Structures are given as C-alpha cells and as structure tokens.
C-alpha positions, 0 to 999 in steps of 0.5 A: 239686554240693551243699555243706554250706552247702546242706544247712544252709540247707535244714534250718535248722541251722549248717554246723558241725552238718551237718559233725558229723553227716556225721562221726558226731561225737557230742561235742555233742548233736544230736537224732535228728530233726535227724540224720535230716533232715540225712541225708535232705536230703543224699540229696535234694540228691545230696551225696556222703558216705562214710556206710555204712548200719548193717547188721543184727547178725550174725556178720560183721565188718560188724556191729561197732559201733566208736567212738573217744574222743580225748584232745584236748578240742576241734577234734579234726578240725582238730588237725594231729596227731589229725586224721590219726590219725582219718583212718587210723581212718576209712579202715581202717573204710571198707575193712572196710565200717564207719564210726565210730559216734561220736568223743568227747572229755571236756571236763568231768566230766559228759561221762563220764556222756554217754559211757556213754549213747552207748556203750549207745545205739550198742551199741558192740562196740569202742572206740579210745582215742587217748592217755590220757583221764580215768581214771574214763571209761577204766576204765568203757570197759574194763569195759563195752566188749567190746574196747578198743585204745589209740593211743599209750597206756600200758596193759599190759592192752589192745592198743596201737599206738604209736611210741617217743616217748622214743627219738624225742626222744632221737634228735632231741636227739642230732642237735642235739648232733652239730651242735655244740650244748651248750645245748639248751632243751626245750618241752613239756607233761605227760601228762594230770595227770602231772608235766611231767618224767615225759612220755616226750619229756622223758625222751628229751631228758633221757637224751640230755643226760645221756649227752653230759654236758651241763647242763639249765638249768631256766629253759629247760625250759618247760612250755607245757601243749601250748598254742600261745599259751603256747609263744609267750608263755613262750618270748618271756618266757624270751628277755627274762629271759635274755640268754644263750639256748640255741643250740637248742630241742627241742620235743615237738610241731611246733606248739609249735616253730613258735610258739617259732620266732616268738618267736625271730625277733621277738628278731631271732635267725636260725634256724638261725645263732643258734638251731636248732629241732627238733620232733615230729609232722611235721605238714603245715605243718612243711615250709613254715615259714621255714626248714623245721622239722626234725622226727620223722615220727610215722606217724599215718595208719598208727597209726590204720589198724593200730589198727582192724585190731588191734581187729577181730582182737580182736573176732574172737577171734584173740588172747588177750593184749594185743599192743603194736605199735610203728610206726617213726618217722623223723627228718627233717632240714631247715634249722632245724637245719643248722649253719653248719659243715655249710652251709659244707662243703656250699657248698665242694663 
C-alpha cells in the first residue's frame, strides 16, 4: 500500500507538505500546481484518502464549503486536545458528504489578510471557530461568512458548542478538598490576551476554595501560558523557592499537569502521598502517566461533531437565534488524587 513517503518522493516535496495537502490544511502556502500533482500521484499510487470531491453548487447540503479556524498557533493536528475536536469535525462532515476546505490558525498579523483571501478563494459558506481567536479576524469572519459556529467560544451573537469550564474546574477542586486537601495550587494560562485570573477554569478553582474557606496562595497560582515547558520550569522553581509545598495542584489542562508532575517527582515528592494532581481534558496519555492522572473528561469529539451539525442546520435556515449547546463533562478519578485515608480504607476491606 502506498504511503505518504512514496507520494512525497514521486512529487519531489516533503512528507509534511503531502500530509498538509491530504488534510486540506491551508495554514502554510502550497501552490495549486503542487496540490494537483500530489492528488494525482496519490490516485496513481492507489493511496487511500478520505477526500471528497467538490460538487457543483446547488441547493443540497453537499454543496456547502466549510472551513475551520483554530486558536492554537501550531501543530493543531498533533495537539492532543485540538486534534480530537478536529477529528469530530471531519467525521461529521464526512458523514454529510463533505470535507473541510481548510484549517487555519493565526500565528502573525499578516495571517489575517491571508485568511481573508482563503475565505474568498474557497467561497466559504460556513466557518467553525475553535476557541477564541484574534478579534480583527473574528469580526471579519462574522461579517463576511454566511454562518459561523463557535467551539468552546464565548459569544452571545453566534451559536456555540461548549462545556462548562468553570463548573468542571470547581468540581475537580471540590474533590481535592473532600480528600482532605487544604492547600491547593493552580496552574494554567489566560484566554488570548485577557488577565490570567479571568480564565474560567481559574474562576472555578477560586470559587471552590472560597466556598470552603480556604486561602489561595499567590506564589502557588502559576501562569504557565499554556506552555508545557513553562509548566515544568515554573513549578520546579516554585518547589525550590518554597519548602512548604501545597498538598495538591489543580492544573487547567492535562499537559500542564503532567509537566508539573515531573517537577514534583524530581523533588522526590510521591504522588499522591505527598502531593496530588488533577487535570482537565482527559487526553489519551493521562491514563498512562505514573500514577494515572485524575482529570475532567472533556467531550472533544462530540463537541466537534455537534458543531458541524449545528452549522449545517444554520446554513439550512432551521434556526434564527444563536443556540448555545452545553455538552456534559465527566469527572474521572484516578490514582493521582487518591488520599492515604481512602487507600487505607480500601485495603482494609
């Protein structure tokens, strides 16, 4: 069976270029001629793809041109959170006989103009916006694309598919409190350029702590800017500066939690005996950390699929008001938060 490498060698381009074309990823420019050669070579070599050919414009749903803008600046197909949302989007579109025209992310100021060109070039009817993006680009999309649906986006003017971030974070921290923890740290980041402490997962953490009458120590509220390396480095520095560490840390994403867990183990702290960890997202690797990470299961695949269904409904003029669809999350309790008392009770049975 032909592989991406075979196509790349035949056309004379990199494997990553072939991959982007196959995924209809227009974030980096590939000439129309090169795209055509790649698709023709793929067909000649018998490479199996999920490509759905463009249909002539008519009144059927299969004629709609759908695109997606993603908040994360790079590696969107490899990111363990965004990739599953995109998988849901592509799955729902395939079931409807369509495909994504392109997936785009804004990395620099000039990308806004490039996005405008792509929207016009591909004659986009519907746009899926995954999390908050550059304000100028977002307002242009709303003004120039027929229907827009947000995924995990805060906007009363457009339909949105989301989960309750604040409630999820609050439930996670309440579980830590129920386990006997009284000093709980926080690791996270801001939403775009907003204040770090305005992010909904921090608000959920803050609410749980205040309701329990527990103090929040500023030096253990760490803004890691959603960066895995920073999560490790800043948590490591916090341990070095403070001999009195919290007994638990709530992280606004699994990736941040896993990086911080490494900093804790390097400090020779045992998880969960000395310090417990709770994350958010339920990315695949969270089940296989040592110990397995307690986390909030975010319905990523379902959010992507429902967003597509909602977008198609709006393109069919089935709704006139912006619907907000909240998908249920689930609290998954694993060994990273299991207290000594609970384990002793379980072993005595």
